[in-house]
N, C-alpha and C positions, 0 to 999 in steps of 0.2 A: 307922884310916886317916887319913893326914894331910890337912890342908886343901887343899894344892896338888893331891893326887891326886883328892880329891873334886871340887875345882873343875875339874880336867882332865876327869874323867868327865862332870860335869854339862854343861860347855861343849861337850864332844864330842857328847854326846847331843842337846843343843840344836841344835848345828850340823848334825848328821845329820838331825834332824827338819826343820830349816829348809831344808836342801838338798833333802830329799825333797819338802817342800811346794813349794819353788821349782821343782823339776824338773817336778812335776805341773802347777803353775800355768803354767810356761813352755811345757810341752808342750801344755797346753790352749789357751793363747793362740796358740802357733805353729800348732797344728792348725786353730783357728778362723780365723786369718789366712790360712793356705794355702787353706782351703775358700773363704773369701771371695774370695781372689785368683783361684782357679779359676773361680768363678761370675762374677766381674767380667770376666775375660778372655772367657768365653763370651758374656756380654751385649755386650761390645765387638765381638766377631766378628759376632754376629747383627745388631747395630746397623749395622755397616759393610756387611754383605751386604744388609740391608733398604734402606739408602741406595743401594747399587748397583742393586738391582732398581727402586727408585723412579726412579733416573737413567735406566735403560734404558727404562722406560715413558714417562718424560717426554721423552726424546729421540725416541722413536717418535711421540709425539703432536705434538711441535714440528715434525718433518719433515712429518707429515700436514697440520698447519695451514699450513705454508709452501707446500705444494703446492696447498692449497685457495685460498690468497691469490692465486696466480699462474694459477689455472685460467681459461682463456678462456671466459667465460659463453656466448658465441655457439656454442661447441662442443657445448652441451647438445642442440642440435637435430640433431646429426649423431653417431650412435653410433660411426662410424668415426673421426671426429676425436677423440672422447672416448677411444676405445681406444688410438689412437696416443699421445695425451697420457699415458695411464696407463703404456703400455709404455716411454715415454721417461724415466720417473722411476726411474732405475737403482737409486739408493740406497734408495728407498722400496720397490721390488719385492724387493730383496735382504733388507730388514728384515722385510717381511710375506710372504716366500716367494711373490711374484707373486699374492697374494690381495688385489687392489684392485678396487674397483668404484665407480661413480657412480650415485646414486639420485636420481630427480626428486622434487620436492615431493609428487607424487601417490603415491609409493611404487614406481613402475615403475623397473626397472633400466635405465639408459641404456646402459652398457657395462661390461665387466669386463676386467682385464688378462689373465686366463686362467681356466680352470676351477679349482675348489678341490680339488687333489689327485685329479683325475679325476672328481669328483662334479659333477653339474649344479647350477648356482646357481639359487635361486628367482628368478622374474621380478618378483615384487611383495613389497615389505617394508612395506606400509602398516600391517599389524598387528604388526610387530616392535617390541618394547619399546624397543630402543636407537634405532630410527629415530623413533618418536613422541616420545621424550624429547628428542632433538636438535632436532626441529622446534619443540617446546614452548619450550625454553630458548634456542634459537638459539646454543648454545655447544657446544664439543667434549665428547666423552663417551668413557669407557672402560667397556664393558659388563661384566656378569657372564657366566658361562658361557652361551652361546646357540648358535644354529645359523644358518649361511648357506647350507645345502645342502638339497636336496629331501628327504633322509631324515629331516629334523627332529631328528636326534640332537644334543643340545647338546654340542658338543665344540670350540667356538671361543670366543675372546675378541675382541670387535669394538671398534675405535677409530673414531670419527667426527669429521669436521671440516665445519662448514657452509660452503657456497659462496655468496657474496653478490655482488651487482652493485655498481656505483658508488654506488647510492643505499641501500646497506646492506640491501637486500631479499634474503631467502634464496631462492636459485634452485636449489639442489640440495645433496646431502650426499656428501662423499668418505668412503669406507669402506675400512678396512684390517682384514683378519681374521688372527688368530694361531691356528693349529690346534694344539690340545694333544695330538693323536694323533701328531704328527710333530715333528721338530726345529724349534724356534722360537727367537726371541731370548732366551727365559728358560732354554733347555735347558742352557746352559753352567753354570748354578748348580746343577743337579741332580747334576753330577759332583763337586762340591766336598765335601771330607771335613772333619768336625770331629774333630780328633785322628786316630787311625788308622782307626777303624771308625764314627765318628759320621756323620750325614747330615742333609740339609736337606729340609723340606717346605714348600710354599706352599699355604695353605688358604683357601677362600672362606668368607663368613659362613654359608652353608648347609652347611658342613663338607665341601664337595667338595674333593678334593685336586687342585691345579692343577700342582704340580711335585713330583717324587719321583724318586730315583735308579732305582727300579724302574718302568719305563714302564707295566707292567700295573696299577700302583696308581693311576695318574693317572685322574681323573674318578670314582674311588670315594670312599666316605665315610671320613673320618678315624677312627682307632681310638677306642673309648670312653675310653681312658685320657688322650687328649689334648684331650677336649672342654672340660674345666675350664680348661686352659691357653689354649685358643683363645678361650673366652668372656671370660676376664680380659683378654686382649690386645685384644679388640674394644672393651672398656670403657675402653681407654686405658692399661692397665698393661703394664709391661715387666719381666719377671723370670724366675726359673728355678724349676722344680718337679721333684720326683722322680716319675716315672711308671712304672707297672708294668702290662703288659697280659697277663701269664701265659704268653706264648709266647717272650719274649726276656728277657735280663737287665734289671734295673732301669736306667733311663736318667735322665739329667739333661736336662730339656727346657727350653730358653729360647725364649720367644715375643716377637714385636714386631709391631705393626700398621704396615703401609705408610702412607706419607703420600699417595701418588697414588691409592690405592684401598683400600676396606675389606677388605683381605686380610691374612692373618697368616702371617708367616714363622716356622717352628718348626725349631729345631736340636736334635737328640737326640744325646747323648754318653753312652756306657756308663759307669755309675757306677764300676765296678771300674777301668776305664782312667783315669778322671778322678782318682780318689783313690789311685792307685798310689804317688805320692810320699809319701803320709802314712805308709805302712807302713815305708818306708825311714827316714823321719825319726824314727819312734818308736824304732826299733832304735838309731840313732845317739844319740838323746837318752838312752836308758837306759844305754848303755855310758859316755857322757860323765858321767852322774850318778854312776855307781859309781866311776869313776876320780877324780872331783872329791871325793867323800866320803872316799875313802882318803887323798888328799892333804891334805884339810882336817883329818882327825884327826891326821895326822903333824905338820902345822903348829901345831895347838893344843897338842900335847904339848911341842913345842920352845919355844913362845913364852909359855906360861902363867907361867913363873917371872919373866919380865920385866914382865908386865902386871898381875900380881895387886896389887902395892902401889900404883902410881899410879892404877890404875882404881878401887881401893877408896876412895882419897881423893877421886877425882873423883866417884864415886857419892855419897859422903857430902856433898860440897859441893852436888851437884844436889838431894839430898833437902832440904837446908836452904835452897834458893834462894827458895822462896815467902816466907819470913820475913825475908830479908836485904834490906838497902837500901844504896844508894850503892856504894862500892868493895868492900863485903863480898859483893856479888853476883858478883865476878870470882874465878876460880879461879887458884891458883898451883901449877904443876907444875915442879919443878926437875930435869927430865930433858931430855936433848938427843935426843929421838926424836919419832916421830909423835904420841905422846900429848901432848907439849908443844905440837906444832902444832895438835892437836885442841883443847887447852885455849885456845890463842891464838885459834883460830877461834870457839870457844865464847864467849870473852870479847867478841870483835867482834860476834857474834850477839846477845849480851845487850845490848850498848850500842845496837846498831841497833834491836832490838825495843823497848827503853825509849824511844828517840827516836820511833819510829813510833807507839807507844802514846800518847805525849804529844801528837803531832801529830793523831792520830785523835780524841783527846778534844777538842782545840781545834776541829777541823773540826765535830764533832758539836755542840759548844757554839755555833759560829757558825750552823749550820743551825737549831738550836733557837731561837736568838735571832731569826733571820729569820722563822721560823714564828710565834713568839709575839708579836713586835713589829710584825707586818704591820698596815697601816692598814685592811685589809679582813678579814672573817671567813673563815677557812680551816678545812676539816674533811676528814679522811680517813674514808670511809664504806665499810664492808664490803659485799659483794654481797648480804648479807641485810638491808641497810638500817641496821645498827647502827653507831654512831660508834666509830671506832678511836682518833681523836685530834682534838681541837678546840683552836684557839688562844684567847687571851684576848678578842680582838675578837668572835669568834663567840659566846662566852658572854655578852659584854657586850650585844650586840645583842638577845639573847633574855632578858637579865636573870638569867642563872644565874651562880653563883660557880664558880671553878675546881674541877673534880672532880665537880660536881653532874650533869654530862651523861654520866658514865661509865655504860655499860649502856643508855642511851637509844637510840632509833631515830628515823628520819625520820618515822615514823608518829606519834610522840609530839609533834612540834613543827609538823607540817604541818596547815594549816587544811583541814577536810573539803571545802570548796568547791574547793580546788586540788589535792586528792590525785590525781585522774585525770590532770591535766596533769603533775604530778611523775612519775607512773608512766610516762607516754608519753615523757618526757625520758630516764628511765633506760633504757627499752627501745631508744630511738634509739642510745644509747651502746653497748649490748650488741649492736646490729645492725651496728656499725662506724662510726657517726658520730664525727668527731674531737672534737666538743664540742657542748654544748647550752646555750642561754641562755634563761631564762624569768623572768617576774616573778610571784612567789608571795607568798602570805600565810602567815607563820609565827605560831605562838602563843608569846607570852612566858611566863615562868614563872608569872605571875599569871593567864594565860589570855587576855590582850588580844592582838589581832592586830597584826602589824607587817609592812609591805610590804618585800620585799627583791628586789634584782636578783640572780638566781642564775645562775652559770656553772659547768657541771660537765663533767668529762672523765673518761675511764677509763684507769687505769694497767694496762699489760699486762706479763707476765713475759717473759723472753727467748724462750719458746716461743710467744708470742702469746696466752696464756690470760689472762683478766681477773683482776686481783688485788684492786683496790679503787677506789672513786670518789674523785676530788679535787673538792671543792665549794668555790667562792669566792662569798661573798655580800656585798652592800653594802646598807645601810639606805637605802631610798628613800621612807620615810614622808613626809618633808617635801615631796618632789616630788609624791607622790600627793595630799597635802593641798592643794597649790597647784593641781593639776589639778581637784580637786573644787571648790575655791573659784572657779576660772574658770568651771566649768560652772554653779555656783550664780549667779554674777554674770550670766552669759549669760541664764539663766532669768529673773532679776530684770529684766534689761534688756528681754527680750521682753514680760514682763508690763507693764512701764512703757510700752513702745511701744503695747501694746493699750489700756492705760488712757488714754494721751494721744490715741490715735485716737478712743476713745469720747468723750473730752472735746471734741475737735475737731468730732465729729459733733453733739454737743450745742450747741456754740457756733454751728455753721452753722444748726442749727434755730432757735436763739434769734435769729440775725441775720434769718432770714426772717420771724419773728414780731415782733421788736422792733427796728425800724430805728433807733430813737433810741439804742440801746446799741451801735451799730456801732463807734464809736471804742474803747470799753472792750474789746469782743470782739477788735478788731484787736491791742490791746496784749497781751491774754491769749495770742493765737496767736503773737505775736512771742516772748513769754517761753517758751512751750512749745517753739518751734523752737530757741531758744538752749539750753534744757535738753537737748533731743535731741542737739544738737551737742556739748555737754559730755559727755554719756554716750557718744557715739561716740568722742570723743577718749580718754575713760577706758578704753573697750574696746580701742582701738588701743595705748594705753600698757600695758595688761595683756598683750596679745599680745607686745609687744616685751619685756616683762619675762620672759615664759615662754620666748621665744627666747633671751634672754640667760642665763636659768637653764640651759637645755639646753646652751648653749655652755660655761657655767662647769662643769657636771657633766662634760662630755666632756673639758674642759681639765684638771680635777682628777684624772682617771684616770691622767694621765701620771706623777704622783709614785709611786704603788705599782708601776707598771710599771718605772720606773727603779730602784726598790728591788730588785725581783725580778731584773731583768737584771744590776744591779750585783753583788748577792751571788752570782748564778750565775757571773759572770765571776771573782769572787774565789775561789770554790770551785775552778774549773778551773785558775786560776793557782797556788793554794797546794797543792792536793791532787790534782792531775791524776795524778801518778805513783803515788799510793796508792789511787786509785779503780780499780775494775775496769771492764771495758768497759760493763757495765750501768749503773754509776754515772755514767760519762761520757755515756752515751746519755740517762739521765734528765735530767742538767743541760742537755744539748743540746736536749731537748724543751722544758724550761722556758724556755730562751733563745728558741727559735723561737716558742713560744706568746706570750711577752712582745713579741717583734718583731711577730708577727701582730696582736696586740691594739693595739699602737702604730699600725700602719697603719690599723686600723679607726677608732681615735680621730682620726687625721689626716683620714680620709674624712668622719667625722661633723663635724669642725670646718669642713672645706671646704663641706659641705652646709649647715651653719648660716650660714656667711658669705654664701651666695647670697641669703639673705633680707634682707640689709642692703645699703646703698649705692644710689645713684641710677642709673637706667638712662640711658645716653648713646647715644641712637639716631642712626643715620645710615645712608646707603645702603651696603650691604656686598656685595661680589662673592663669593658663596658658591662659584662654580665655581673661581675662583683659589684660594680657601682650601682646598677639597677636594683640589686637585692638590698643594698644598704639604704637606698632612697625609699624603697617599699617598706623596710623595717621602721624607718622614721615615721612614715605615714601611718602605719599600724599602731605605733605607740601613741600617736596623736588621737586616733579614733579606734580604740580597741574593740568597740562594740560592733563594728562593721564586718561583714563576711565577704571577703574579696579573695578570689583565686588569682594568684600571680604566676604567670608562665614565663620563665626567663630561659632563653636558649643558652646552652653551655658554650664556653670558650668563644664568646663574641668579643673581638678586640678591634682596635682602630688606632691609627697614628694621628695624634693631635695634641692640643693643649689640654691637660687633665682638668684644670680649673674651669675652662670654658665648656668642655664636653660635659662636665657635671651639671653646669647650669642648663644645658640643653636637655639632659635627662630629667632633671628636677622639674622643669617646666612641662615637658611632654607627659611624664608619668604622673605629675601632680594634676594636670588637666584631666587625664584619664580617671584618676581617683575622684576628682571633684564631680565630673559629669556622669559617673556611675553611682553617685550617692543615692539615687532614688531606685536603684535596682536591688531586689532582694538578694540575688546571687550575682555579684559583679565579677567580671573576668577581664584581666588586663594582661596583655602579652607583649613581650619584647624579644626581638630576634633580628636576623639578617638573612639576606638572600643574594646570590650572585647573579648579576645581569651583564653578560659579556665580560668585559675586563674590569668592571667596577662592582663594589659591594653596596647594596642598598639596605640600610637599617630601618626598622619600623617599630612603632608603638601602636598597638591595637586595643580597642575596648568595646564593650557592648552597652555603652551609656546612651546619653540623649541624642548624639549624632548631630548632623546639620544637613540642610539641603545643599546639593552640589552647586546650585545656582549662586550660592553665597560663598563658595570656596575661596575666591580671590580676596574677600574681605578679611579672612582669618588673620593674615600677616600684616594688616595695616594697623598702626598704633591706634588704640582707643576704639577700634571697631569691634563691637560685641554683638553676637547673634542671639543672646538671651538677656532677659531683664535682670537687673542686679538683685531683685528680691527672689529670683529663682536660683541663680548661681553667682557667688561673689567673684570679684576680680576687677582689674582696671584696664584690661585690653592691651597690655604691653608685653605679656609673656611671649606670645608667638612671634612678635616683631623682634624681640631679643634673640629668640632661637634662630630666626632667619638671618640676622646679622652675624651670629657666630658661625653658622654653617657656610655663609658666603665668604667669611674670612678664611675658612679652611678650604676654599675653592670648590665647594659643593653646592647643592641645591636642595630645597625642601618643598614638598607638596602634600596634599591631603585628599583622602577619599572618604565618603560617608553618606549616610542617608538619615533623614530625620526619624528619630526614635529607634534606629537600628545600629547605633554605634559609629565609630570613626577610626580611621587608620592614618597615621602621619608617617611619611617616608622621608628619609634624607640620606644624602651621600656626602663623603668627605674627600 
């Protein structure tokens, strides 16, 4: 058999197999897509009908509330006036089928619009659950299935609306009843069809049917096959399940919980009717596949003589492509057909892939250089605590050479005294915290401890699952040694003060016993006082050096942040088109993190500057200053409705610049934490307590639990998540520093959800 015939047979068989596979795959995909489309359409229909039922219930409740608002309270003393009012509410009577009544706070029925479908209405509803719930909450209510008639048969749904006087006191309850035994506002939904024979049901949480095309099924229990669907919908799920009850064909049942009430709308659609288009699609697909295979075999037979030679050369070139370089990687086809175009496209693809490969290698090299040359230690740590990658600075801080930390874990380098704190930080990140910063002791290679400032964050995959930790450390051993030295100097100073005090006591005793040595003792006292003054000045100088050191440490953090932000920008500019969405998202997070840390550094620098400079005190009009700050906030958010109450002629003696910072932070916080109030109130004033004046800023915002009051003035301590209220946790610490410089104090009172008040003295 000739090669061409063998090739023709082989390619034909391959094409047939491929066509069969594609037909099966396409059929499967089409069938799955059609099934999903059918289910999605049914979910959309049920969602729409559930919204319509919610709208019907909401409209009925709004009409009932509107009537309760205009009800004349003095008519409660006259059943006849009350009845006339009820009968005058034409739209409401039409909606509730003339089943309206007014009940006094004692439970006695004041008047009804008419009898409930010929049944006598109860005279007292004091023990009715819907009436007691309305009195308790003072709010409108849609009841479960209950009874408004003397036979006590639960067959109605009751809506209530409280009737209040001008002083918001509850004077009665307006009640509208919907009878499930007769036609009601929901009955129009029972006639709706899903497809040709599908139908709707409305089910209460106790599995009672409230709506059904068969009126005899209303108020009965739902079939056991639907109980799982109803239970899933009550838990908040919306979806479609296959249900079989043994008495009817299998159904596709879609359920959805209503928004107005804990009821479930269920739509049942016969499975055979829903999937009927699938059978037709399978027949058409099978016929199309057979015709396509026949045409494909014919086309292969006619085309094989033209394709064999060029394709063979093309295949040989592709096989040798891994070992080729430069222009040898390009294929040359001297035909004027599609194979030549394919060769041209293949050459363009090779050139593009070579360029992309080179660019990706350059990008990886830049990232590796950024990681390795960073001025701080950086490590990627797996969820099991083992190091995945560490840079040179990380190894240098711990005294390890490159490669020696491979296979090690955080437990190998963390001091036992700080292991619990590190574990708590790791758990915070796994619980959803964006980052965690701690000061820990690590163990160097030789076993000696080293203090580091550790900042950790958790990297998530696109599905939100944790991948690994990113840990950044900075050696703070010098700062810790300086703090220890300051504590030692303070202890020495205290000891010297005690010693000098003892010496002074001895001198005084000697003066009482040896009058003749008074001049010499006086000189000794003078010398001791001068020595104490020198020690005081030395202590003040040490404190200034510590403050300058803190300022320098915060200032030096800018350099690595600029490096991270700069290289992140470079990656986005040079490699944005070659990075996928996740890569661009990671770089965006790095840039946002660097920007966030830059803001924290700026806040630290501002806080450090408050400790320097001379106070320039004068009389300051705090009332005028508060109004100016409020006007600036209103211009920034003109859409907000905020009532600002500023006491007149509130003045204080202090530095105007610093006092303005105090009010900007306190009033700004009140403005921010009242952002979710429809009617926000912010108050500024003062009160005299004894010989001092106490200033205060009060609001009706989010508030805080008093158990957390001490954390308010600690830098970076926040009681709310950043996605709830923005901020960096430094404002109140700044306010406390300024108040203390003025010789005063600051404290706060509040309750969660009930606002907060900040007091301060000067």
